[in-house]
N, CA, C and O atoms as a printed pandas DataFrame, in Angstrom:
     atom_number atom_name residue_name chain_id  residue_number  x_coord  y_coord  z_coord
0              1         N          MET        A               1   63.976  108.840   57.324
1              2        CA          MET        A               1   62.871  108.572   58.190
2              3         C          MET        A               1   62.769  108.200   59.267
3              4         O          MET        A               1   61.812  108.412   60.011
4              5         N          ASN        A               2   63.941  107.464   59.559
5              6        CA          ASN        A               2   63.872  106.470   60.330
6              7         C          ASN        A               2   64.899  107.347   61.465
7              8         O          ASN        A               2   65.415  106.862   62.472
8              9         N          ARG        A               3   64.978  108.273   61.148
9             10        CA          ARG        A               3   65.625  109.209   62.258
10            11         C          ARG        A               3   64.978  110.117   63.517
11            12         O          ARG        A               3   64.699  111.239   63.093
12            13         N          SER        A               4   64.704  109.979   64.745
13            14        CA          SER        A               4   63.911  110.628   65.636
14            15         C          SER        A               4   64.741  112.528   65.363
15            16         O          SER        A               4   65.814  112.758   64.804
16            17         N          VAL        A               5   63.903  113.422   65.901
17            18        CA          VAL        A               5   64.087  114.737   65.749
18            19         C          VAL        A               5   65.770  115.343   66.216
19            20         O          VAL        A               5   66.540  116.210   65.804
20            21         N          GLN        A               6   65.757  114.032   67.596
21            22        CA          GLN        A               6   67.363  114.865   68.852
22            23         C          GLN        A               6   68.224  113.812   67.677
23            24         O          GLN        A               6   69.343  113.688   68.175
24            25         N          ASP        A               7   68.194  113.153   66.587
25            26        CA          ASP        A               7   69.250  112.629   65.717
26            27         C          ASP        A               7   69.690  113.673   64.885
27            28         O          ASP        A               7   70.793  113.564   64.349
28            29         N          LEU        A               8   68.896  114.807   64.668
29            30        CA          LEU        A               8   69.101  115.510   63.451
30            31         C          LEU        A               8   70.387  116.703   64.194
31            32         O          LEU        A               8   71.250  117.274   63.528
32            33         N          ASP        A               9   70.237  116.809   65.342
33            34        CA          ASP        A               9   70.969  117.825   65.823
34            35         C          ASP        A               9   72.307  117.255   65.896
35            36         O          ASP        A               9   72.768  116.143   66.153
36            37         N          GLY        A              10   73.001  118.957   65.426
37            38        CA          GLY        A              10   74.099  118.771   65.003
38            39         C          GLY        A              10   74.165  118.570   63.706
39            40         O          GLY        A              10   74.518  119.690   63.336
40            41         N          GLN        A              11   74.075  117.933   62.752
41            42        CA          GLN        A              11   73.941  117.230   62.033
42            43         C          GLN        A              11   74.023  118.524   60.306
43            44         O          GLN        A              11   74.669  118.343   59.274
44            45         N          GLY        A              12   73.416  119.291   60.547
45            46        CA          GLY        A              12   73.106  120.752   59.693
46            47         C          GLY        A              12   72.072  120.727   59.423
47            48         O          GLY        A              12   71.777  121.454   58.474
48            49         N          ALA        A              13   71.018  119.968   60.022
49            50        CA          ALA        A              13   69.758  119.666   59.920
50            51         C          ALA        A              13   68.930  120.154   60.633
51            52         O          ALA        A              13   69.208  120.538   61.769
52            53         N          CYS        A              14   67.436  120.261   59.981
53            54        CA          CYS        A              14   66.670  121.690   60.877
54            55         C          CYS        A              14   65.403  120.611   61.618
55            56         O          CYS        A              14   64.223  120.499   61.283
56            57         N          GLY        A              15   66.214  119.853   62.809
57            58        CA          GLY        A              15   65.278  119.385   63.459
58            59         C          GLY        A              15   64.832  120.037   64.627
59            60         O          GLY        A              15   65.615  120.248   65.553
60            61         N          GLY        A              16   63.188  120.507   64.689
61            62        CA          GLY        A              16   63.398  121.204   65.648
62            63         C          GLY        A              16   61.620  120.522   65.892
63            64         O          GLY        A              16   61.027  119.675   65.224
64            65         N          LEU        A              17   60.946  121.673   67.693
65            66        CA          LEU        A              17   59.363  121.531   67.968
66            67         C          LEU        A              17   58.836  122.365   67.866
67            68         O          LEU        A              17   59.244  123.374   68.440
68            69         N          LEU        A              18   57.673  122.411   67.103
69            70        CA          LEU        A              18   56.746  123.468   67.670
70            71         C          LEU        A              18   55.676  123.284   68.535
71            72         O          LEU        A              18   55.687  122.119   68.932
72            73         N          ILE        A              19   54.846  123.861   68.955
73            74        CA          ILE        A              19   54.382  123.216   70.011
74            75         C          ILE        A              19   52.947  124.179   70.294
75            76         O          ILE        A              19   53.123  125.257   70.862
76            77         N          VAL        A              20   51.860  123.873   69.986
77            78        CA          VAL        A              20   50.832  124.937   69.722
78            79         C          VAL        A              20   49.628  124.466   70.823
79            80         O          VAL        A              20   49.502  123.256   71.010
80            81         N          SER        A              21   49.053  125.077   71.299
81            82        CA          SER        A              21   47.932  124.551   72.241
82            83         C          SER        A              21   46.387  124.646   70.678
83            84         O          SER        A              21   46.211  125.186   69.586
84            85         N          GLN        A              22   45.804  123.887   71.461
85            86        CA          GLN        A              22   44.659  123.335   70.287
86            87         C          GLN        A              22   43.542  122.696   71.735
87            88         O          GLN        A              22   43.832  121.620   72.259
88            89         N          PHE        A              23   42.719  123.243   72.065
89            90        CA          PHE        A              23   41.471  122.884   72.626
90            91         C          PHE        A              23   40.124  122.171   72.108
91            92         O          PHE        A              23   39.431  121.335   72.688
92            93         N          THR        A              24   39.965  122.749   70.854
93            94        CA          THR        A              24   39.182  121.981   69.870
94            95         C          THR        A              24   39.108  120.124   70.386
95            96         O          THR        A              24   38.151  119.388   70.626
96            97         N          LEU        A              25   40.846  119.863   70.392
97            98        CA          LEU        A              25   40.924  118.414   70.480
98            99         C          LEU        A              25   39.875  117.885   71.777
99           100         O          LEU        A              25   39.573  116.694   71.701
100          101         N          ALA        A              26   39.481  118.407   72.577
101          102        CA          ALA        A              26   38.769  117.922   73.694
102          103         C          ALA        A              26   37.138  117.839   73.197
103          104         O          ALA        A              26   36.323  117.388   74.003
104          105         N          ALA        A              27   36.650  118.320   71.750
105          106        CA          ALA        A              27   35.322  118.424   71.917
106          107         C          ALA        A              27   34.837  116.967   71.647
107          108         O          ALA        A              27   35.401  116.016   71.106
108          109         N          ASP        A              28   33.574  117.116   72.217
109          110        CA          ASP        A              28   32.661  115.262   72.192
110          111         C          ASP        A              28   31.723  115.658   71.092
111          112         O          ASP        A              28   30.947  116.593   71.289
112          113         N          VAL        A              29   31.732  115.238   70.340
113          114        CA          VAL        A              29   30.362  115.430   69.003
114          115         C          VAL        A              29   29.824  114.024   68.796
115          116         O          VAL        A              29   29.783  113.550   67.661
116          117         N          SER        A              30   29.401  113.329   69.882
117          118        CA          SER        A              30   28.851  111.902   70.138
118          119         C          SER        A              30   27.211  112.892   70.048
119          120         O          SER        A              30   26.328  112.566   69.255
120          121         N          GLY        A              31   27.090  113.921   70.871
121          122        CA          GLY        A              31   25.847  114.137   70.881
122          123         C          GLY        A              31   25.183  114.205   69.240
123          124         O          GLY        A              31   24.251  113.403   69.192
124          125         N          GLY        A              32   25.320  114.697   68.309
125          126        CA          GLY        A              32   25.058  115.605   67.277
126          127         C          GLY        A              32   25.888  116.536   66.519
127          128         O          GLY        A              32   27.113  116.420   66.553
128          129         N          ASN        A              33   25.371  117.362   65.902
129          130        CA          ASN        A              33   26.339  118.654   65.133
130          131         C          ASN        A              33   27.061  118.907   65.682
131          132         O          ASN        A              33   28.256  118.705   65.466
132          133         N          ARG        A              34   26.368  119.661   66.959
133          134        CA          ARG        A              34   26.920  120.589   67.592
134          135         C          ARG        A              34   28.107  120.079   69.220
135          136         O          ARG        A              34   27.878  119.651   70.351
136          137         N          PRO        A              35   29.108  120.383   68.581
137          138        CA          PRO        A              35   30.454  120.299   69.703
138          139         C          PRO        A              35   29.841  120.707   71.344
139          140         O          PRO        A              35   29.313  121.736   71.764
140          141         N          SER        A              36   30.174  119.426   72.001
141          142        CA          SER        A              36   30.352  119.953   73.204
142          143         C          SER        A              36   31.671  120.354   73.999
143          144         O          SER        A              36   32.537  119.653   73.476
144          145         N          PHE        A              37   32.315  121.177   75.069
145          146        CA          PHE        A              37   33.105  121.212   75.257
146          147         C          PHE        A              37   33.585  120.692   77.226
147          148         O          PHE        A              37   34.661  120.513   77.797
148          149         N          THR        A              38   32.241  120.626   77.636
149          150        CA          THR        A              38   32.102  119.951   78.768
150          151         C          THR        A              38   32.911  119.292   80.000
151          152         O          THR        A              38   32.863  119.335   81.229
152          153         N          GLY        A              39   34.034  118.367   78.538
153          154        CA          GLY        A              39   34.541  117.712   79.478
154          155         C          GLY        A              39   36.047  118.579   79.604
155          156         O          GLY        A              39   36.891  118.122   80.375
156          157         N          ALA        A              40   36.389  119.997   78.726
157          158        CA          ALA        A              40   37.334  120.189   78.546
158          159         C          ALA        A              40   38.018  120.576   79.774
159          160         O          ALA        A              40   37.201  120.712   80.684
160          161         N          ALA        A              41   39.441  120.844   80.195
161          162        CA          ALA        A              41   39.939  121.284   81.487
162          163         C          ALA        A              41   39.722  122.879   81.708
163          164         O          ALA        A              41   39.778  123.653   80.752
164          165         N          PRO        A              42   39.509  123.251   82.838
165          166        CA          PRO        A              42   39.026  124.485   82.521
166          167         C          PRO        A              42   40.794  125.501   82.530
167          168         O          PRO        A              42   41.739  125.221   83.268
168          169         N          PRO        A              43   40.772  126.465   81.660
169          170        CA          PRO        A              43   41.933  127.354   81.178
170          171         C          PRO        A              43   42.942  127.518   82.151
171          172         O          PRO        A              43   44.024  127.928   81.730
172          173         N          ASP        A              44   42.840  127.309   83.253
173          174        CA          ASP        A              44   44.169  127.994   84.086
174          175         C          ASP        A              44   44.543  126.389   84.452
175          176         O          ASP        A              44   45.743  126.266   84.699
176          177         N          GLU        A              45   43.782  125.145   84.538
177          178        CA          GLU        A              45   44.731  123.374   84.329
178          179         C          GLU        A              45   45.124  123.988   82.944
179          180         O          GLU        A              45   45.976  124.876   82.987
180          181         N          GLY        A              46   44.595  123.621   81.661
181          182        CA          GLY        A              46   44.832  123.959   80.485
182          183         C          GLY        A              46   46.308  124.579   80.119
183          184         O          GLY        A              46   47.048  124.042   79.295
184          185         N          ARG        A              47   46.601  125.628   80.744
185          186        CA          ARG        A              47   47.810  126.585   80.824
186          187         C          ARG        A              47   49.030  125.894   81.470
187          188         O          ARG        A              47   50.176  125.729   81.052
188          189         N          ARG        A              48   48.341  125.498   82.774
189          190        CA          ARG        A              48   49.122  124.448   83.562
190          191         C          ARG        A              48   50.177  123.652   82.615
191          192         O          ARG        A              48   51.348  123.785   82.258
192          193         N          LEU        A              49   48.779  122.480   82.350
193          194        CA          LEU        A              49   49.182  121.250   81.362
194          195         C          LEU        A              49   50.241  121.367   80.080
195          196         O          LEU        A              49   51.046  120.505   79.727
196          197         N          TYR        A              50   49.984  122.847   79.404
197          198        CA          TYR        A              50   50.666  123.063   78.760
198          199         C          TYR        A              50   51.919  123.651   78.799
199          200         O          TYR        A              50   52.785  123.264   78.015
200          201         N          ASP        A              51   52.141  124.545   79.613
201          202        CA          ASP        A              51   53.558  124.594   80.273
202          203         C          ASP        A              51   54.061  123.808   80.421
203          204         O          ASP        A              51   54.929  123.582   79.578
204          205         N          TYR        A              52   53.921  122.880   81.499
205          206        CA          TYR        A              52   54.530  121.672   81.842
206          207         C          TYR        A              52   54.727  120.683   80.592
207          208         O          TYR        A              52   55.794  120.072   80.554
208          209         N          PHE        A              53   54.032  120.526   79.829
209          210        CA          PHE        A              53   54.546  120.041   78.273
210          211         C          PHE        A              53   55.811  120.355   77.531
211          212         O          PHE        A              53   56.660  119.603   77.054
212          213         N          VAL        A              54   55.684  122.081   77.563
213          214        CA          VAL        A              54   56.514  122.367   77.190
214          215         C          VAL        A              54   58.006  122.967   77.903
215          216         O          VAL        A              54   59.038  123.444   77.431
216          217         N          ALA        A              55   57.624  122.734   78.975
217          218        CA          ALA        A              55   59.273  122.572   79.743
218          219         C          ALA        A              55   59.738  121.495   79.582
219          220         O          ALA        A              55   60.945  121.471   79.342
220          221         N          ARG        A              56   58.847  119.919   79.657
221          222        CA          ARG        A              56   59.383  118.915   79.689
222          223         C          ARG        A              56   59.889  118.801   78.096
223          224         O          ARG        A              56   60.894  118.175   77.759
224          225         N          ALA        A              57   59.204  119.360   77.387
225          226        CA          ALA        A              57   59.965  119.272   75.778
226          227         C          ALA        A              57   61.545  119.746   75.217
227          228         O          ALA        A              57   62.415  119.222   74.521
228          229         N          ARG        A              58   61.358  121.163   76.008
229          230        CA          ARG        A              58   62.600  121.521   76.337
230          231         C          ARG        A              58   63.536  121.354   77.139
231          232         O          ARG        A              58   64.628  121.818   76.811
232          233         N          ALA        A              59   63.419  120.681   78.369
233          234        CA          ALA        A              59   64.639  119.780   79.000
234          235         C          ALA        A              59   64.701  118.599   77.862
235          236         O          ALA        A              59   65.220  117.659   78.464
236          237         N          LEU        A              60   64.525  118.324   76.985
237          238        CA          LEU        A              60   64.645  116.974   76.249
238          239         C          LEU        A              60   65.107  116.934   75.098
239          240         O          LEU        A              60   65.604  115.873   74.720
240          241         N          HIS        A              61   65.060  118.540   73.856
241          242        CA          HIS        A              61   65.151  119.020   72.996
242          243         C          HIS        A              61   65.955  120.679   73.276
243          244         O          HIS        A              61   65.523  121.479   74.106
244          245         N          PRO        A              62   67.208  120.945   72.369
245          246        CA          PRO        A              62   67.025  122.163   72.517
246          247         C          PRO        A              62   66.624  123.133   71.725
247          248         O          PRO        A              62   66.912  124.316   71.906
248          249         N          LEU        A              63   66.042  122.767   70.945
249          250        CA          LEU        A              63   65.066  123.888   69.815
250          251         C          LEU        A              63   63.293  123.178   69.722
251          252         O          LEU        A              63   62.740  122.194   69.231
252          253         N          VAL        A              64   62.825  124.693   70.728
253          254        CA          VAL        A              64   61.698  124.209   70.562
254          255         C          VAL        A              64   60.956  125.590   70.645
255          256         O          VAL        A              64   61.307  126.542   71.342
256          257         N          ALA        A              65   59.657  125.519   69.645
257          258        CA          ALA        A              65   59.037  127.041   69.628
258          259         C          ALA        A              65   57.456  126.818   69.646
259          260         O          ALA        A              65   56.652  126.258   68.902
260          261         N          THR        A              66   57.386  127.618   71.009
261          262        CA          THR        A              66   55.422  127.553   70.742
262          263         C          THR        A              66   55.000  128.284   69.794
263          264         O          THR        A              66   55.484  128.721   68.749
264          265         N          GLY        A              67   53.418  128.391   70.642
265          266        CA          GLY        A              67   52.593  128.966   70.180
266          267         C          GLY        A              67   52.182  129.670   71.372
267          268         O          GLY        A              67   52.418  129.203   72.487
268          269         N          GLN        A              68   51.313  131.256   71.127
269          270        CA          GLN        A              68   50.887  131.485   72.526
270          271         C          GLN        A              68   49.386  130.964   73.368
271          272         O          GLN        A              68   48.252  131.303   73.030
272          273         N          PHE        A              69   49.578  130.473   74.001
273          274        CA          PHE        A              69   48.525  129.572   74.735
274          275         C          PHE        A              69   47.201  130.623   74.536
275          276         O          PHE        A              69   47.141  131.819   74.822
276          277         N          ALA        A              70   46.229  129.799   73.979
277          278        CA          ALA        A              70   44.340  130.580   74.064
278          279         C          ALA        A              70   44.507  131.652   72.817
279          280         O          ALA        A              70   43.574  132.376   72.470
280          281         N          ALA        A              71   45.462  131.665   72.351
281          282        CA          ALA        A              71   45.462  132.548   71.375
282          283         C          ALA        A              71   45.042  131.965   69.996
283          284         O          ALA        A              71   45.417  130.822   69.735
284          285         N          ASP        A              72   44.075  132.856   68.823
285          286        CA          ASP        A              72   43.578  132.514   67.562
286          287         C          ASP        A              72   44.873  132.350   66.668
287          288         O          ASP        A              72   44.716  133.161   65.755
288          289         N          MET        A              73   45.933  131.772   66.511
289          290        CA          MET        A              73   46.650  131.618   65.391
290          291         C          MET        A              73   46.678  130.671   64.101
291          292         O          MET        A              73   46.045  129.626   63.953
292          293         N          GLN        A              74   47.303  131.104   63.464
293          294        CA          GLN        A              74   47.172  130.434   62.392
294          295         C          GLN        A              74   48.554  129.579   61.822
295          296         O          GLN        A              74   49.440  130.416   61.997
296          297         N          VAL        A              75   48.947  128.854   61.472
297          298        CA          VAL        A              75   49.985  128.146   61.756
298          299         C          VAL        A              75   49.950  127.510   59.956
299          300         O          VAL        A              75   49.128  126.772   59.414
300          301         N          HIS        A              76   51.403  128.269   59.318
301          302        CA          HIS        A              76   51.464  127.666   58.068
302          303         C          HIS        A              76   52.846  126.750   58.132
303          304         O          HIS        A              76   53.713  127.036   58.958
304          305         N          LEU        A              77   53.053  125.331   56.971
305          306        CA          LEU        A              77   54.501  125.312   57.022
306          307         C          LEU        A              77   54.696  124.515   55.840
307          308         O          LEU        A              77   53.730  123.985   55.290
308          309         N          VAL        A              78   55.916  124.382   55.389
309          310        CA          VAL        A              78   56.533  124.075   54.579
310          311         C          VAL        A              78   57.199  122.988   54.541
311          312         O          VAL        A              78   58.426  122.946   54.622
312          313         N          ASN        A              79   56.407  121.941   54.408
313          314        CA          ASN        A              79   56.655  120.475   54.432
314          315         C          ASN        A              79   57.911  119.881   53.967
315          316         O          ASN        A              79   57.681  119.512   52.815
316          317         N          ASP        A              80   59.952  119.409   54.486
317          318        CA          ASP        A              80   60.599  119.163   53.782
318          319         C          ASP        A              80   60.987  117.395   53.810
319          320         O          ASP        A              80   61.925  116.847   54.388
320          321         N          GLY        A              81   60.229  116.966   53.225
321          322        CA          GLY        A              81   60.642  115.359   52.972
322          323         C          GLY        A              81   58.658  114.539   52.884
323          324         O          GLY        A              81   57.513  114.921   53.127
324          325         N          PRO        A              82   59.170  113.619   52.519
325          326        CA          PRO        A              82   57.831  113.291   52.131
326          327         C          PRO        A              82   56.978  112.705   53.076
327          328         O          PRO        A              82   56.112  112.028   52.522
328          329         N          VAL        A              83   56.906  112.714   54.274
329          330        CA          VAL        A              83   56.381  112.323   55.051
330          331         C          VAL        A              83   55.476  113.476   56.209
331          332         O          VAL        A              83   56.085  114.544   56.273
332          333         N          THR        A              84   54.460  113.459   56.911
333          334        CA          THR        A              84   54.316  114.224   58.317
334          335         C          THR        A              84   53.528  113.472   58.772
335          336         O          THR        A              84   52.606  112.831   58.269
336          337         N          ILE        A              85   54.011  113.582   60.011
337          338        CA          ILE        A              85   52.416  112.668   61.192
338          339         C          ILE        A              85   52.312  113.207   62.277
339          340         O          ILE        A              85   52.977  113.046   63.300
340          341         N          PRO        A              86   51.357  113.945   62.036
341          342        CA          PRO        A              86   51.032  114.508   63.245
342          343         C          PRO        A              86   50.682  113.892   64.812
343          344         O          PRO        A              86   50.457  112.682   64.847
344          345         N          LEU        A              87   50.638  114.434   65.741
345          346        CA          LEU        A              87   51.135  113.397   66.787
346          347         C          LEU        A              87   49.800  114.547   67.792
347          348         O          LEU        A              87   49.735  115.758   68.002
348          349         N          HIS        A              88   48.931  113.353   68.176
349          350        CA          HIS        A              88   47.763  114.060   69.387
350          351         C          HIS        A              88   47.481  113.270   70.108
351          352         O          HIS        A              88   46.780  112.259   70.144
352          353         N          VAL        A              89   48.574  114.234   71.177
353          354        CA          VAL        A              89   48.593  113.584   72.954
354          355         C          VAL        A              89   46.955  113.908   73.291
355          356         O          VAL        A              89   46.379  114.995   73.269
356          357         N          VAL        A              90   46.514  112.792   73.554
357          358        CA          VAL        A              90   45.314  112.627   74.835
358          359         C          VAL        A              90   45.178  112.705   76.162
359          360         O          VAL        A              90   45.441  111.550   76.496
360          361         N          ALA        A              91   44.924  113.346   77.221
361          362        CA          ALA        A              91   44.892  113.282   78.380
362          363         C          ALA        A              91   44.381  112.564   79.160
363          364         O          ALA        A              91   43.179  112.782   79.310
364          365         N          GLY        A              92   44.901  111.574   79.887
365          366        CA          GLY        A              92   43.653  110.553   80.886
366          367         C          GLY        A              92   43.837  109.312   79.981
367          368         O          GLY        A              92   43.753  108.228   80.556
368          369         N          GLY        A              93   44.154  109.308   78.208
369          370        CA          GLY        A              93   44.022  108.002   77.762
370          371         C          GLY        A              93   44.500  107.170   77.558
371          372         O          GLY        A              93   43.881  106.187   77.149
């Protein structure tokens, strides 16, 4: 658990990145029960940011898989280890 995913490369370990876009992270629920997406970037800007993020990840790490931008995807995974830490990147935050 003390190693980064980059430390696993070449050691027979399965150290890769899965990048999946998730627009719902921009939802504002402060106004009640119905989420608002007015603060979300337009789809073209979201795609540009997603593509940039994927390109940067691929420049730094050899094993990067992606989802399809703006698609309805079901992601299933099996954890191989004692800990899973989800990372949420907030633009402008």
